[in-house]
C-alpha positions, -999 to +999 in steps of 0.1 A: -094+103-779-069+121-757-055+145-782-074+173-765-067+162-730-055+196-719-087+211-731-107+184-714-089+189-681-099+226-682-135+218-690-137+191-664-123+212-636-139+245-644-166+260-622-158+236-593-162+206-616-196+215-628-213+182-638-238+182-665-261+152-668-281+149-699-301+117-700-319+127-732-353+124-715-376+145-694-389+167-722-413+161-751-397+157-785-407+192-797-397+210-765-371+236-777-359+245-742-334+222-726-344+203-695-310+189-687-300+196-651-265+206-642-252+208-607-220+218-589-194+190-583-180+186-547-154+161-536-151+146-502-118+133-487-134+103-470-109+096-442-088+113-415-055+101-401-067+086-368-096+065-381-100+033-359-084+003-374-114-020-370-118-027-407-153-011-410-145+019-431-154+005-465-187-007-450-194+027-434-187+043-468-211+019-485-238+027-459-234+064-464-235+064-502-270+077-506-266+103-478-235+117-494-253+119-528-283+136-512-260+161-494-244+171-527-212+151-527-204+141-563-170+124-558-152+106-530-114+105-526-108+072-508-077+066-487-048+044-500-065+011-504-035-012-505-014-030-479+010-009-459+041-014-438+021-014-405-007-038-416-040-029-402-025+002-385-012+017-417-031+047-430-018+036-465+010+060-470+036+033-460+027+015-492+040-021-493+021-040-521+000-018-544-017-050-558-030-061-524-063-043-517-071-064-487-070-098-504-038-115-493-022-125-460+006-100-459+021-078-432+002-100-407-032-093-421-056-100-450-076-068-447-063-033-446-071-007-419-102+000-439-115-035-447-112-062-474-111-058-512-146-072-516-160-047-491-142-019-510-156-031-543-191-032-528-187+004-515-176+017-549-206-001-565-230+016-541-214+050-547-217+046-584-253+036-581-259+069-564-240+088-591-209+095-570-175+091-586-145+075-568-109+088-568-081+064-558-052+076-538-019+069-557+011+064-534+040+054-557+069+076-545+082+050-520+078+015-507+078+004-470+077-029-452+103-047-473+104-085-473+142-086-469+175-067-469+204-064-494+240-053-490+244-023-513+268+005-520+257+040-508+269+074-496+254+093-467+241+128-477+233+160-458+196+159-448+193+196-455+211+194-488+208+160-505+233+171-532+261+172-506+277+139-498+289+136-461+306+102-464+325+081-489+311+051-506+302+024-481+284-009-478+250-007-460+223-033-453+191-018-469+155-029-468+150-031-505+137-066-514+100-068-521+089-103-532+053-102-520+052-140-511+016-138-498+004-127-532+024-153-550+027-135-584-011-128-588-017-097-609+021-091-613+053-111-610+075-080-607+100-082-578+117-051-565+153-049-555+179-022-547+183-013-584+147+000-584+154+026-557+174+058-553+178+060-516+169+047-481+172+061-446+182+031-425+213+009-424+202-024-407+238-035-401+248-005-380+213+005-369+220+040-383+192+064-394+206+087-422+196+096-457+217+074-480+219+077-517+224+044-534+253+040-558+252+022-591+253+026-629+231+054-640+218+060-605+214+094-588+185+114-574+157+118-599+155+150-620+125+173-622+117+173-585+113+200-559+146+219-552+139+220-515+168+204-496+189+207-527+169+179-544+138+166-527+136+133-545+140+114-511+111+116-487+110+084-467+112+045-468+129+031-500+127+059-525+115+047-560+138+054-589+115+067-616+142+069-642+146+031-642+127+018-673+115-014-656+100+008-627+083+030-652+067+001-670+056-017-638+040+014-622+022+023-654+009-013-656-003-011-620-021+022-627-041+006-655-049-024-633-059-002-604-084+017-624-099-013-641-099-035-610-119-010-589-137+009-617-121+042-605-130+076-620-099+095-611-068+099-589-054+118-560-017+118-565+005+117-534+038+135-528+043+146-565+070+171-557+092+142-549+086+124-582+101+132-616+074+154-632+080+139-666+070+105-652+039+118-636+027+132-669+036+100-687+018+079-660-014+098-665-012+097-703-006+060-702-034+052-677-059+073-695-051+058-728-051+022-715-084+025-696-102+047-721-112+070-691-105+107-687-096+102-650-098+136-633-066+138-612-054+162-585-018+163-572-005+170-538+023+195-542+026+208-506+040+243-509+024+277-503+045+293-530+021+300-559+050+303-584+061+267-577+026+254-582+022+272-615+056+260-626+047+224-618+014+226-638+034+239-667+059+210-664+031+184-666+014+203-694-017+209-672-026+172-672-038+175-636-051+199-610-034+208-578-046+213-542-046+251-534-022+249-504-018+288-503-056+292-498-055+267-469-027+287-453-047+319-457-076+303-440-054+292-412-039+326-408-073+342-406-085+317-380-055+325-357-053+362-365-076+375-337-095+396-363-064+413-376-061+396-410-070+419-438-099+400-454-093+419-487-063+396-491-081+363-486-073+353-522-038+368-523-012+343-537-037+315-542-041+291-571-078+296-573-073+333-580-048+328-608-058+294-623-093+284-611-095+257-637-067+237-620-074+245-584-088+221-559-098+241-529-099+227-493-100+239-457-080+211-440-069+175-447-052+145-431-018+162-433-028+195-418-049+180-389-036+181-354-007+158-346+005+155-382+039+167-397+022+195-417-002+205-389-017+238-398-053+234-385-079+260-394-096+268-360-132+256-357-148+290-353-137+300-389-144+266-405-180+273-416-169+306-432-140+289-450-164+262-463-188+289-475-159+305-493-149+273-513-185+259-517-206+288-528-182+307-551-178+298-588-140+292-590-122+260-579-132+224-573-139+221-535-130+192-513-147+185-479-126+168-452-139+138-434-124+150-402-143+183-404-176+166-414-177+135-391-151+144-365-116+132-356-110+102-334-095+110-300-066+085-306-043+112-318-011+128-306-029+159-294-050+136-272-082+155-281-114+146-299-128+169-325-165+167-330-178+167-366-194+198-380-218+180-403-248+200-391-230+233-400-215+221-433-247+204-446-266+237-451-235+251-470-235+219-492-272+225-498-264+260-508-239+248-533-261+220-547-293+241-551-284+278-552-248+286-561-253+293-598-251+322-622-230+353-624-209+361-593-204+396-578-176+401-553-176+425-523-142+416-510-136+453-501-134+455-463-107+445-438-131+423-419-165+419-436-165+405-471-192+390-493-202+378-527-234+370-545-246+346-572-275+357-595-288+322-602-297+307-636-327+295-655-318+258-650-322+260-612-355+273-601-352+302-576-314+298-574-290+326-565-275+335-531-257+361-510-229+350-487-212+372-461-184+364-436-164+383-411-133+375-389-142+402-364-173+421-354-206+416-372-222+441-396-239+444-429-233+449-466-255+461-495-250+436-523-265+431-557-282+398-564-298+405-598-328+427-608-348+395-616-350+389-578-367+423-571-394+420-544-383+385-532-378+378-495-344+362-487-334+344-455-302+330-440-302+293-446-275+287-420-299+299-393-273+323-379-294+354-387-331+356-383-336+389-402-355+386-435-341+406-464-363+421-491-346+426-525-353+461-538-364+471-573-328+474-584-319+439-572-300+449-541-303+437-505-289+447-472-274+415-457-262+411-421-237+388-404-229+381-368-194+385-353-169+359-364-196+341-384-211+334-418-246+339-433-259+326-466-291+342-479-314+326-504-350+330-517-373+321-488-399+305-510-372+283-526-359+273-492-393+265-477-405+246-507-371+233-519-363+197-525-387+172-538-416+157-520-418+124-502-432+140-471-464+151-455-475+187-452-494+212-471-507+202-503-544+198-505-553+198-542-517+204-551-504+170-540-496+142-564-491+107-550-478+080-574-478+043-565-454+024-588-453-013-596-431-033-620-406-020-645-378-014-621-370-027-586-360+001-563-372+027-588-364+064-590-388+090-602-373+120-622-400+147-624-408+182-634-429+202-609-435+238-617-411+240-646-381+226-629-368+190-633-351+171-605-314+162-608-311+128-626-317+101-616-343+119-595-356+107-561-357+071-549-393+059-543-403+045-510-414+009-502-451+005-493-469-021-473-483-037-504-459-061-520-443-049-552-454-013-549-433+018-543-446+053-535-438+090-539-457+121-530-448+156-542-465+190-539-469+206-573-477+240-557-508+250-578-493+234-609-517+215-632-499+182-632-467+163-625-445+153-655-424+123-647-402+095-660-389+064-641-355+047-639-334+022-619-307+047-608-282+029-630-290+045-664-320+025-675-350+047-682-387+044-689-398+077-705-429+064-724-411+064-757-399+100-751-435+112-744-431+111-706-459+104-681-483+130-666-501+129-633-528+155-623-532+163-586-545+133-567-535+097-561-525+074-590-513+038-595-487+032-622-485-005-632-463-014-662-471+018-680-508+019-672-520+047-650-552+044-630-568+067-604-565+060-567-542+038-546-538+001-553-559-023-534-546-031-499-529+003-493-536+014-457-561+042-455-551+051-420-534+083-409-514+082-376-501+114-362-476+117-333-479+152-319-452+170-298-449+206-285-473+234-292-501+224-267-501+201-237-532+178-238-538+187-275-569+184-296-570+176-333-598+192-354-598+175-388-615+170-421-617+135-434-636+129-467-651+164-468-665+166-432-649+185-404-652+174-368-671+196-343-646+221-326-624+216-307-622+182-323-609+151-307-585+149-277-553+131-287-541+102-266-509+098-248-485+077-268-459+052-256-432+076-267-423+102-240-435+137-248-457+127-278-495+124-282-511+102-308-542+100-330-552+076-357-581+080-382-592+061-413-596+084-443-615+058-463-596+061-496-593+098-493-560+113-504-551+131-471-562+143-437-566+181-433-561+191-397-555+219-372-546+217-335-558+234-303-557+232-265-594+228-261-596+263-246-598+285-277-561+286-286-554+273-321-526+264-344-539+264-380-506+270-398-514+307-404-548+297-418-532+273-443-540+242-421-519+210-421-522+180-445-513+144-438-515+117-466-521+081-455-493+068-433-476+076-401-463+111-394-445+130-366-456+166-359-431+186-339-436+224-335-450+227-370-425+205-387-440+173-403-417+143-409-425+108-422-427+079-397-431+076-360-406+095-337-375+076-326-374+062-292-402+049-272-410+015-259-403-018-274-427-046-275-462-046-287-469-053-324-440-031-333-412-051-317-389-076-334-367-099-313-340-120-330-322-149-313-290-156-332-269-187-333-240-199-356-221-179-381-203-155-358-193-155-322-200-121-306-222-111-335-233-077-346-267-070-362-268-042-388-304-033-396-329-011-413-359+000-393-382+025-409-360+033-438-328+041-419-298+017-416-277+016-385-240+027-388-219-003-397-211-027-381-244-021-364-252-031-328-235-059-308-260-085-298-265-095-262-259-130-248-292-148-244-303-170-215-303-199-239-268-214-243-248-203-273-276-178-285-274-141-288-304-118-287-315-083-299-348-065-297-358-034-318-390-014-321-399-010-358-424+018-351-454+005-371-430-006-399-438-039-417-405-057-410-369-054-399-343-058-426-310-070-413-275-085-419-250-099-395-213-095-390-185-102-366-176-065-361-143-071-380-154-068-416-168-103-421-205-102-432-235-125-437-259-107-460-277-137-474-258-135-507-268-098-509-305-105-504-304-096-466-327-111-440-362-099-431-381-103-398-417-092-393-429-080-359-426-109-334-399-132-321-376-152-344-347-177-341-319-174-366-297-205-367-270-207-394-292-188-420-324-206-411-352-184-396-379-200-375-408-184-356-405-181-318-376-182-293-352-212-293-362-243-273-334-236-248-304-254-236-288-259-270-280-293-285-245-294-270-230-299-305-197-282-311-160-286-313-140-276-281-103-271-285-083-272-253-047-259-254-019-265-230+004-235-234+037-223-217+032-212-181+038-175-188+011-173-216-014-146-209-036-148-240-041-171-270-059-166-303-069-191-330-057-181-365-074-203-391-087-204-426-121-200-410-113-164-402-090-156-431-060-163-409-065-133-387-039-137-359-057-114-334-094-120-341-113-113-308-140-137-320-114-165-319-098-157-286-095-186-262-105-183-226-085-196-196-102-224-177-099-235-141-071-259-150-049-232-163-055-243-199-070-222-227-101-233-246-126-223-273-158-239-286-166-237-323-200-243-338-192-261-370-212-284-393-203-320-395-176-327-420-160-292-417-123-294-425-101-265-414-065-256-408-053-235-378-024-222-357-022-206-322-009-171-317-007-146-288-024-120-310+000-114-339+021-134-364+051-121-345+040-143-315+029-174-334+036-209-321+069-224-332+086-257-326+108-264-296+140-253-315+123-221-327+116-233-362+083-229-381+055-250-368+033-267-395-004-258-397-027-280-376-058-295-392-090-311-382-123-324-397-154-324-375-173-356-370-205-341-356-220-339-322-200-328-292-162-331-298-131-322-278-095-321-289-064-312-269-034-294-283+000-283-269+022-253-277+058-257-264+071-223-274+060-189-288+080-171-315+087-141-293+097-160-262 
C-alpha cells in the first residue's frame, strides 16, 4: 500500500493540503457533473508555551471542536501528550514516559499539564466527529526526569564543537535509568539505561553542567544529523542513541501504539535535525505500515538555510514535509523593518517558493514566541498580512498558532500578555475556506505594496479573491481576477477598506489597501449571502424550513441551494421545542427548491437511495423519509423580536398571514435587557413575519425596500443585523431563570453549561456557596430557551457528565444531590452526615492536603486542602456514602513534601471505611519528607 508513499506525500500536501471529500451522494444517478466539494486544508497548532497548568486544555479543545471546524480548521496539532520531567508544569518537551498520556501516577501527578488520557481521547473523538484531523507531537530525541542514576564512562566535549574532546575518559554519575514504576510495565516492559543514550549534560556526583559523550562499545554521536556545533546530535537531557537496535525497535513499537491508542491522523516531529535521518525515515515507514494509515507528517528542522532543508528532505526521501522557517524569518524581518524591507523578496530563500508540496507555512509558534530560546516574534501589526499570505495563496500547507489566535498567557518571561487576534484571523480563514480557489496571479512587483488574486473555480460558487498587503504607506493596484467576474462588485471582507470595487469587462479591478495593512476583496453577493442558512432575515418565498425527526440523532443536513452543495457533512440542525425534532432554515435565493440529504456527521447517510430529497420554498416536516407540508404539531408559532439601535421608542409595522398593520404599526415595549425593545406576535402557522421599523414620526427602516423577515422563534435585531435567539445579558429570574443547588460529587464545584446553543468555556463557572450548609448555587438566564444543559467538575479535570448523557434543568429551581435532581431548593441545614478528618501536624506546618484514591492521588488538589481550626489542627469534611472505602496520605502540596515516619522512612497508606452518619477521625503526622 505504501509503495507510492512519496507520490502520496506530494498529493497530500499540495495546494495547502487540499482536502477532497466525496461521499458519493448529493447528486442524482444520471448527473454528469460532479457535486463533490473540495476545500482548503488548514492546520492549527493548538497550544502555546505558557498555557496554564490547570489540566483543562483537552476539555477546552473538545469544547471548541465545532467552532474550529466552522472556522475552516481541518487539522489540529496537539502538544506533546505524555508525561514530562516537570509533571503538570511540563509543556511536554521534557519527555519522560511516552506511554503515559495522563494515566499513571508518575512525576508527582496522574494528569499532564493538559489533562488526563480519557479527556484527550474524548477531545479527539469530538474533533473527528467534526471532520478535523489530529496530529500528535513526537518527542523522541531525548528523555528527561530519569528514575535513577548510573556511574558511566564519559568524556567532556566542547559545547561549540562536539567532535572535540576536552577531557580524558572519566566516571560520571548520569541520570540515565528509566524504569517507569508508576506504569508497572503496562503497554511496554522496556527499561532504559545508559547503553541507550549517547550523551548527557550533568554529572550528579560533581554537580557539573557540561556536555558529556558517553563511552562504550559502538557508541559515538549519531550520524546523519545537523553539522552545527560539529555534530548536533546532543540537544538536552539524556540524548537517545538511535543507532542502538533495541532503541530503534522500542521507538517504532511506541509510534504504532501512539497512533492506534489515540486514533491519530499524523505527526509533528520534534527536533529532527538532532536525530539520525535514516531512523526518522524508517520510523515513518514502520508506523505507516503497521497502522495502515498514510499519516501526514511535518518535521521541525529549525534553520533558515533553504539548502539545508532541501538536503534533509532528500535524505528522508521526501517522506515528510518541513516547516518553512525561512518564510517565518522573512515575516519577522518585515515586521521589524520600519517599511524598509523590499516586499518583492518576501519569498526569497523560502521552502514554499522552491518546494511548495513539502512546505508547512507558519507565522509564529511556541519556539518563536516571546521568552523562548528561538524568540523571533512577528510583530502584531504585520500578523494579519502574514496570515493572509499563507492562508489565501495556493502554495504550502498553512498552520495557525494558538498564541496568535487565542492569545498568550501573561505568565511568561517577558511579563506581558498578548491578546488573541481571533477576530482578525477569522475573516482570513473564511477567505481560505470559501474563496481561495482557482488560478493564482501574482503582483509581487513593488517594494512596499504587493498583491495576488485567485480566479475561483466552478466547485465553489462565487469564489475568487484579490489580496493586497503593504509594509509602508497605503495605495492601490490594478489586478486581474478573471474575465468571468466582469461586472461584479467586490468588497474587502476584512473590513479595513470600505471602497467597493467593480470588476471591468476585462476582469480587472483597482484594489486599495491602507498603510501597514491588508485587504482581501471578494464578490459582495457571495459575502452577503455566503454560508448556509439557519438564521432569520430576508427570504419571503425563497425560504425553506425543514423540521427533521428520526433517522439520526443530532442530524446534519447536506444541501444544494442554487447549484452549490455545502461542504460535507453539511450543517448541524438545531434542536426545537418539540421533542425529537430538529430544524434548519435556508434561503434558496429565488431557486425553485432545496435538494438535500441527511447524515449523522460520522459517515452514515440517508440519501433516499441516491435519489436525494427535494423541498420547495415553505415549511416542511421530514419524519422517517416522509415529507409533509407545514411544521409539526406543537411547534411554537410565535415570533419574538428584540430590537436595538436605529430608532429610540421604535414601532414595528408588520405583515402576519397576509395582512399589514396600520402605519406606523405597533410601538415596541421596553425589554428587561438594557438597550433593547421587544415585540411578540403569533403568526398562526404562517411561515414568517414580514416587518419594517420606524420612529412613529415618518422615518422608516425598510431594508432598502426589501423589508425584514423573521421565521417563528426568537430573534435579535441590531442595526439591520438579525441573529437567532435573545441578546445576551439582561436580568435573571422570571420564567427564563434556572437555579441549581449542588451538593456532593465535588467540593468547590464548577458548572459547565449550554444555554441557548452555546457552551461555556471549560471548566465553566465556579458555583457560589449557598446559605444552606454544604450546598453550592448557580443561577443563569436561559433567555426563553427550554432548558439548561449542564455538567459538573472540580476545575481540575475531573468531570461528572452523567455517563456522557449530561444533566438537564428546565426553568425553575432545582436541587442536585449526588446525581439526583429534585424540584425546588434544598430543605436547609443539611443532614450533618459526613466524615471529618482532623490532623495533628508538626508545629511549623503551614498547609496540608489530602492525597487519596478518591482524587487520583493528586498531592496538591485544592478541593482536598485542609483548613486550620481554632485548636491549631487541620481538618476537612468529606461527603461520602456509607460503606465507602478509601486510602489516603497527607502532603504539604507535593509528593516531595509527603508525610514520612519519624526516622524519615516511607509512611504506609492510611485507609478508612465510612459507617454512615456524622463521623470524625483524628490522625497525626510526626514529620514531613522535606523537613
